[in-house]
TORRO-564503 format. One record per residue (C-alpha): residue in one letter; z, x, y. Coordinates in steps of 0.05 Angstrom, whole numbers, padded with zeros to 5 digits, always signed. Layout:
BEGIN
AZXY;...
END
This chain:
BEGIN
M-02019+01867+01294;G-02040+01939+01303;R-02003+01990+01343;V-02003+01979+01419;D-01988+02040+01461;S-01971+02004+01526;T-01960+01932+01545;W-01981+01903+01613;P-01911+01906+01645;E-01903+01978+01622;L-01970+01997+01652;V-01952+01965+01719;S-01885+02001+01718;S-01921+02066+01705;R-01966+02054+01765;A-01905+02040+01808;R-01875+02107+01789;Q-01941+02146+01797;T-01964+02115+01863;P-01905+02077+01893;N-01936+02071+01962;S-02004+02045+01940;I-02018+01973+01958;A-02011+01927+01898;V-02020+01858+01931;V-02048+01834+01996;D-02025+01764+02013;G-02050+01742+02082;D-02021+01791+02132;A-01971+01820+02082;E-01984+01882+02042;I-01938+01895+01982;T-01935+01964+01953;Y-01927+01979+01879;A-01856+02001+01893;E-01841+01935+01928;L-01874+01896+01873;S-01834+01932+01819;G-01769+01928+01858;A-01776+01854+01870;A-01792+01842+01797;H-01731+01883+01777;E-01685+01840+01820;L-01713+01775+01793;A-01711+01801+01721;D-01637+01816+01730;R-01625+01745+01754;L-01663+01718+01694;R-01623+01760+01645;A-01559+01736+01678;A-01584+01665+01666;G-01591+01681+01591;V-01665+01696+01588;G-01686+01742+01532;P-01735+01744+01473;G-01757+01675+01454;E-01736+01641+01519;T-01791+01608+01561;V-01789+01615+01636;A-01834+01570+01678;I-01858+01596+01745;A-01878+01544+01797;V-01883+01579+01864;E-01931+01579+01922;Y-01996+01614+01904;G-01990+01685+01929;H-01953+01750+01918;R-01895+01716+01883;L-01940+01699+01824;P-01952+01771+01799;V-01880+01790+01816;G-01854+01730+01776;V-01898+01745+01715;L-01875+01818+01716;A-01802+01798+01722;V-01803+01748+01664;L-01838+01798+01619;R-01789+01853+01638;A-01732+01805+01619;R-01770+01796+01553;G-01780+01723+01566;T-01844+01682+01557;V-01883+01662+01619;L-01908+01591+01632;L-01945+01586+01698;I-01944+01516+01727;D-01987+01491+01785;P-01938+01451+01830;A-01996+01406+01849;L-02002+01376+01779;P-01978+01305+01769;S-01902+01301+01760;A-01909+01270+01691;M-01954+01327+01667;I-01904+01379+01692;T-01848+01343+01656;T-01888+01344+01592;R-01900+01419+01598;L-01827+01433+01612;T-01804+01394+01551;E-01860+01414+01503;A-01848+01488+01517;S-01772+01481+01516;V-01768+01516+01583;A-01700+01548+01593;V-01708+01568+01667;L-01755+01542+01720;V-01767+01590+01778;T-01785+01555+01843;D-01784+01572+01917;A-01763+01535+01980;V-01831+01499+01984;T-01843+01481+01912;G-01771+01466+01891;P-01766+01398+01925;R-01835+01378+01898;L-01812+01389+01827;G-01746+01351+01831;E-01775+01288+01800;A-01808+01326+01743;V-01744+01363+01726;A-01701+01301+01728;A-01750+01265+01682;A-01737+01318+01629;G-01668+01288+01618;D-01623+01329+01573;R-01680+01378+01562;R-01686+01396+01636;P-01686+01471+01650;L-01640+01511+01695;V-01675+01513+01764;L-01673+01581+01797;E-01696+01579+01869;W-01725+01646+01887;S-01729+01662+01961;G-01757+01732+01952;R-01695+01761+01986;R-01652+01815+01957;T-01579+01802+01945;D-01563+01849+02003;G-01604+01805+02050;G-01667+01847+02052;E-01736+01824+02035;T-01767+01837+01967;G-01842+01844+01968;S-01854+01793+02022;V-01869+01836+02082;A-01904+01902+02094;G-01866+01966+02108;G-01792+01983+02103;E-01753+02007+02043;T-01752+01940+02008;G-01753+01934+01933;T-01767+02009+01923;S-01775+02042+01856;S-01705+02071+01863;G-01679+02002+01842;E-01720+02003+01779;P-01682+02013+01714;A-01693+02082+01684;D-01707+02052+01615;P-01723+01978+01619;P-01725+01939+01554;R-01792+01951+01520;P-01830+01889+01499;L-01853+01893+01427;P-01926+01878+01410;G-01907+01817+01371;D-01862+01788+01425;P-01891+01726+01460;A-01917+01742+01529;Y-01942+01676+01557;L-01960+01604+01543;V-02021+01567+01568;F-02030+01492+01560;T-02098+01466+01539;S-02122+01394+01531;G-02108+01363+01463;S-02155+01319+01421;T-02098+01274+01399;G-02076+01258+01469;R-02022+01311+01470;P-02034+01377+01505;N-02030+01441+01463;A-01992+01503+01484;V-02027+01568+01463;L-01978+01625+01450;V-02003+01695+01468;S-01965+01758+01447;H-01955+01823+01486;G-02001+01857+01435;A-02058+01808+01448;F-02048+01813+01524;A-02048+01889+01519;A-02112+01888+01478;M-02146+01847+01532;V-02120+01895+01586;S-02149+01953+01546;A-02216+01919+01535;H-02222+01902+01608;G-02203+01973+01625;T-02262+02000+01584;V-02315+01949+01606;L-02294+01935+01678;M-02249+01989+01707;E-02284+02048+01674;S-02354+02021+01681;A-02375+01959+01720;A-02319+01964+01772;A-02309+02040+01770;G-02285+02063+01838;C-02269+01992+01862;E-02200+01983+01894;R-02196+01911+01919;F-02197+01855+01867;A-02191+01781+01882;L-02133+01739+01856;N-02177+01677+01853;N-02163+01640+01788;P-02116+01579+01786;A-02045+01596+01767;S-02041+01548+01708;A-02106+01574+01677;D-02108+01633+01628;A-02160+01668+01671;V-02106+01687+01721;Y-02083+01739+01672;S-02151+01773+01675;D-02139+01779+01751;L-02071+01811+01737;V-02104+01865+01695;A-02122+01900+01760;L-02049+01918+01770;A-02047+01955+01704;H-02103+02000+01729;G-02077+02013+01799;G-02121+01963+01836;T-02103+01920+01896;L-02100+01845+01885;V-02122+01805+01946;V-02097+01733+01944;A-02148+01678+01956;P-02107+01618+01979;P-02122+01551+01945;P-02156+01520+02007;V-02202+01580+02010;R-02220+01576+01936;R-02243+01504+01945;D-02283+01511+02009;P-02347+01554+02002;E-02351+01566+02077;A-02279+01590+02078;L-02288+01630+02014;A-02348+01666+02044;G-02309+01683+02107;W-02250+01707+02065;I-02293+01753+02022;A-02324+01784+02084;A-02257+01791+02122;T-02217+01820+02065;G-02268+01869+02038;V-02258+01846+01967;E-02303+01885+01920;V-02292+01848+01855;L-02291+01772+01849;D-02277+01733+01785;A-02301+01661+01795;T-02329+01600+01760;P-02404+01586+01762;T-02388+01523+01802;Q-02354+01564+01856;I-02412+01612+01860;A-02465+01556+01859;A-02429+01525+01919;L-02434+01591+01957;L-02508+01596+01942;A-02520+01523+01962;D-02487+01540+02028;G-02535+01598+02039;R-02484+01653+02026;E-02526+01702+01985;A-02509+01758+02034;V-02435+01751+02020;L-02446+01756+01945;E-02491+01816+01955;G-02433+01849+01992;L-02391+01849+01928;R-02393+01908+01881;L-02380+01864+01820;L-02383+01789+01807;V-02351+01764+01743;L-02368+01694+01718;G-02325+01655+01669;G-02292+01589+01652;E-02355+01550+01640;A-02428+01558+01618;V-02476+01586+01669;P-02533+01537+01685;P-02603+01567+01677;A-02620+01558+01751;L-02558+01595+01773;W-02570+01649+01721;T-02640+01660+01751;R-02614+01664+01823;L-02558+01713+01805;R-02606+01759+01769;E-02643+01765+01836;L-02581+01790+01874;T-02589+01860+01900;G-02532+01911+01902;T-02484+01868+01861;R-02471+01875+01787;V-02460+01807+01754;L-02424+01798+01688;N-02419+01734+01648;M-02354+01732+01608;Y-02338+01687+01549;G-02273+01674+01512;P-02228+01616+01494;T-02154+01615+01513;E-02138+01627+01440;C-02172+01695+01445;T-02135+01719+01507;V-02185+01702+01562;D-02248+01744+01549;V-02279+01771+01485;M-02354+01772+01502;C-02393+01800+01560;A-02465+01798+01584;D-02492+01839+01642;L-02544+01796+01677;S-02585+01857+01698;E-02593+01877+01625;S-02605+01807+01599;G-02667+01763+01594;P-02684+01701+01636;E-02642+01653+01594;P-02565+01650+01597;V-02528+01688+01542;I-02455+01706+01529;G-02474+01776+01507;R-02436+01822+01460;P-02363+01829+01440;L-02314+01869+01482;P-02283+01931+01450;G-02235+01911+01394;S-02263+01841+01383;T-02312+01818+01329;L-02354+01756+01336;R-02389+01721+01278;I-02433+01660+01272;L-02408+01620+01213;G-02436+01563+01172;A-02395+01504+01147;D-02370+01546+01088;L-02341+01597+01138;R-02392+01649+01115;E-02434+01687+01165;V-02505+01660+01175;A-02567+01702+01186;P-02589+01721+01257;G-02629+01664+01289;T-02590+01611+01251;P-02542+01568+01294;G-02470+01562+01272;Q-02398+01561+01296;I-02373+01620+01337;A-02313+01654+01305;V-02273+01711+01336;S-02230+01764+01302;G-02190+01822+01330;P-02125+01841+01364;Q-02135+01792+01422;L-02124+01730+01379;A-02065+01687+01401;D-02008+01673+01354;G-02028+01600+01350;Y-02006+01533+01379;L-01933+01523+01397;N-01899+01473+01350;N-01965+01453+01318;E-01972+01487+01251;R-02026+01438+01228;L-02074+01454+01285;T-02058+01528+01280;A-02078+01527+01207;E-02142+01489+01222;R-02166+01535+01278;F-02138+01603+01258;V-02166+01616+01189;T-02173+01671+01138;L-02246+01688+01124;P-02266+01680+01051;S-02284+01738+01006;D-02358+01754+01000;G-02371+01716+00935;G-02446+01716+00947;G-02442+01697+01020;T-02464+01740+01077;V-02396+01756+01108;A-02388+01831+01108;A-02342+01857+01054;D-02294+01887+01105;A-02286+01818+01137;A-02258+01786+01074;G-02186+01763+01086;E-02193+01775+01161;R-02158+01727+01209;A-02207+01691+01254;Y-02206+01637+01307;L-02256+01580+01300;T-02276+01567+01372;G-02311+01500+01362;D-02370+01529+01401;R-02440+01533+01373;G-02480+01596+01381;V-02537+01636+01354;R-02545+01711+01347;E-02612+01736+01372;P-02649+01792+01334;D-02623+01843+01385;G-02551+01823+01370;V-02539+01784+01435;V-02506+01716+01426;R-02530+01653+01460;F-02482+01594+01472;L-02508+01527+01446;G-02453+01479+01466;R-02394+01447+01431;I-02388+01418+01361;D-02331+01372+01380;N-02307+01328+01437;Q-02287+01385+01482;V-02319+01400+01549;Q-02310+01448+01608;I-02296+01414+01674;G-02293+01461+01733;G-02270+01519+01689;N-02217+01476+01654;R-02221+01458+01581;V-02215+01383+01569;E-02211+01344+01504;L-02242+01275+01511;G-02189+01250+01463;E-02134+01266+01512;V-02169+01228+01568;E-02182+01169+01522;A-02109+01169+01501;A-02086+01166+01573;L-02135+01110+01588;G-02115+01071+01526;S-02042+01072+01546;A-02055+01049+01618;P-02041+00977+01638;R-02097+00926+01627;V-02142+00972+01587;G-02166+00936+01526;Q-02220+00985+01504;C-02247+01050+01530;C-02298+01104+01515;V-02300+01172+01550;V-02364+01213+01553;A-02385+01277+01588;L-02451+01281+01625;T-02488+01342+01651;E-02508+01335+01724;D-02571+01362+01757;D-02531+01422+01782;G-02512+01440+01711;T-02438+01421+01716;A-02405+01371+01670;T-02372+01307+01693;L-02327+01256+01657;H-02344+01182+01654;A-02305+01126+01623;A-02329+01057+01604;V-02270+01009+01602;V-02257+00936+01585;L-02200+00908+01625;T-02156+00852+01598;G-02132+00793+01638;G-02198+00779+01673;G-02230+00815+01730;T-02281+00854+01690;G-02347+00870+01723;D-02412+00899+01699;D-02428+00972+01714;G-02368+00978+01759;G-02368+00905+01779;A-02342+00877+01844;G-02281+00841+01868;A-02226+00839+01817;G-02264+00887+01772;A-02268+00939+01827;D-02195+00927+01846;G-02175+00937+01773;A-02214+01002+01769;A-02181+01028+01833;A-02112+01012+01805;L-02131+01047+01740;V-02154+01110+01776;A-02088+01111+01814;A-02049+01104+01748;L-02090+01160+01715;S-02080+01206+01775;A-02005+01201+01764;T-02010+01228+01692;L-02074+01270+01689;A-02095+01332+01727;P-02149+01316+01779;H-02206+01347+01738;M-02188+01301+01679;V-02193+01235+01717;P-02260+01204+01696;R-02307+01162+01738;L-02296+01090+01715;H-02347+01038+01694;V-02316+00970+01683;W-02355+00929+01633;P-02344+00862+01599;S-02352+00895+01531;L-02370+00961+01498;P-02433+00969+01455;R-02418+00974+01380;A-02453+01014+01326;A-02468+00984+01258;T-02402+01012+01232;G-02364+00970+01283;K-02342+01031+01322;T-02360+01042+01395;D-02431+01067+01402;T-02419+01129+01445;T-02494+01144+01450;A-02506+01074+01477;V-02449+01081+01527;R-02478+01146+01552;G-02548+01115+01558;R-02523+01055+01595;I-02485+01098+01646;L-02547+01140+01657;A-02590+01078+01667;S-02542+01048+01717;R-02542+01113+01757;Q-02617+01114+01760;D-02617+01041+01784;A-02567+01059+01838;A-02608+01120+01859;G-02671+01078+01866;A-02640+01025+01910;G-02655+01060+01976;P-02625+01047+02045;E-02635+00985+02087;R-02612+00995+02159;E-02546+01023+02136;S-02483+01037+02176;V-02456+01108+02172;E-02405+01086+02120;Q-02458+01052+02079;S-02501+01115+02081;V-02443+01159+02061;A-02425+01111+02005;R-02497+01113+01981;F-02498+01189+01982;W-02434+01191+01941;R-02459+01139+01890;E-02522+01179+01879;M-02489+01247+01878;L-02427+01229+01837;G-02456+01177+01791;V-02409+01121+01810;E-02430+01049+01821;T-02380+01029+01874;V-02343+01068+01928;A-02285+01039+01968;P-02265+01063+02038;E-02201+01094+02011;D-02236+01132+01955;D-02230+01207+01960;F-02292+01248+01947;F-02255+01298+01903;A-02216+01245+01865;I-02280+01209+01842;G-02317+01270+01815;G-02333+01314+01875;N-02326+01390+01875;S-02341+01447+01921;L-02414+01450+01901;R-02426+01376+01911;A-02388+01380+01977;V-02438+01431+02002;K-02496+01387+01980;F-02465+01327+02014;V-02457+01364+02080;L-02529+01388+02076;R-02552+01316+02062;V-02513+01290+02122;R-02548+01343+02164;R-02617+01326+02136;E-02613+01249+02134;L-02563+01232+02189;G-02578+01289+02236;V-02505+01310+02242;E-02479+01382+02235;F-02418+01361+02195;P-02375+01423+02183;M-02342+01434+02115;T-02274+01444+02148;R-02277+01375+02179;F-02298+01344+02112;F-02241+01377+02075;A-02193+01352+02129;G-02211+01280+02114;S-02249+01270+02049;T-02241+01194+02039;L-02302+01151+02049;G-02273+01117+02110;G-02247+01180+02142;C-02311+01217+02129;A-02354+01161+02157;R-02311+01156+02220;A-02315+01231+02232;I-02391+01231+02224;D-02398+01170+02269;A-02355+01203+02322;M-02397+01267+02319;R-02461+01226+02327;K-02433+01194+02389;E-02410+01261+02416;T-02480+01288+02407;A-02511+01227+02440;D-02464+01232+02500;A-02475+01306+02510;
END
């Protein structure tokens, strides 16, 4: 690792000394200054040190999404611990796995999240961490960084010479989906984090976002992209918190952007497509900078965003193992087809053949990344680390540049091609990994969870690309003990599928729960293995059959069920099924509301849909609104 002048916590501390009264975080009505942010982090860091936290100790943070998140990250890093951010909304079993796999020493919670995590902590048994409930109050009874004004958490409480993190010290852990059924924890050092902060400073703060002050804190807490949001604090920006309900509802998100005056928004293509589907171009054009990441940009969305006026749009690319972002494409400077652009400062991207030697421009190959942003590897998984983090071979007649010989590189598993002008185009995956709503998912982990569920005899998980360009998970399963249907079946087959979805929801994150297709048997290839191509084709065919069925004097519930079947690619929908649990997302929610308006003649607001998103609840709400309109 090369020399790193300043780590992220040092840069934030420097900002607190230089401009203590500048606003660091806006969380609802509360405004937290840099002095308050630093002071609150200092208090929590002292508590963590008293609990034995130091280099090599992992501290999990599971607090309400808001100003405590950046304070908690800063505090752990100041105590020289390793951060693991946990979304309290994850299934309890998944939280337990993360606590034990990462050997978490201390779990920081608050009054709201602490009770929710009791079951997960207890399930860790003798490996359960010390739970530290953090109220945000100073030991003298004052508030730390939770209200505006006052002398709370000022820089006077900051240590004159806090322990300096070393570049090689671990900074944070991020869990990604694992192909063997076990999640993988990626370990990122302070040096890699600092390199990303520096690269963003050059490309964003000094160029694309030059002069911008208000940056959105929009990415999910348990995703690596949240650290790209936190970069703003190293450069003196103000982070404005987008609450989780706002992030999911395009109508609310549009209102929040307009009300808060956010100038820079980092979002997934799915989030932005939902805004556009809801007719919110004007809101996007009010931004100074829109940063896309987390998943591939569909061609149709790429075209629409290139037409925005007054807003600069960047498409960022980078696996978790490369510390968030290593590539960037400016849509205004790119052609009509989506690309991931050129490397950020400090990073090198190569397109490699099977022999790990660089291929000629125009030849597809695997994307490999080198540079100071590479993660240390996978926690407690030396085999996978050795497979994915490799040393490039010496030239030996290949086309790898001589200065690349012996260089450490990360094999992304992504296919790409370098165009003659040097710009790189993404061509998809070479393995069983997909991006679902900005989250990386290994199909093997979903299949492993399915295979261990009750009554599942056989299963096959596939990913399909929808008309809106997003990916969705589907699983064909054979249930044991009778009750199997065909293409979703009915009766006992449907009941078994519903029970299976409930079981999966208790162990997998919502974006990992596939849409189920209960079949009597799975198609086999000549080798005797499951024919994945045939599974995918059969699912597509069944969806087309369902779409062509058409309505026949339907009730409101039957119409809504038909809309969902056609939009979500499911064969059956029960009254208790939740739109978002069976494959819905913000973009599809917007399209559903528009379809209700067009075909049922009801102005069904998004807020009412989010308040009751089961089939039965949604149908009752629409029916009631129809009657209200008729009686008016």
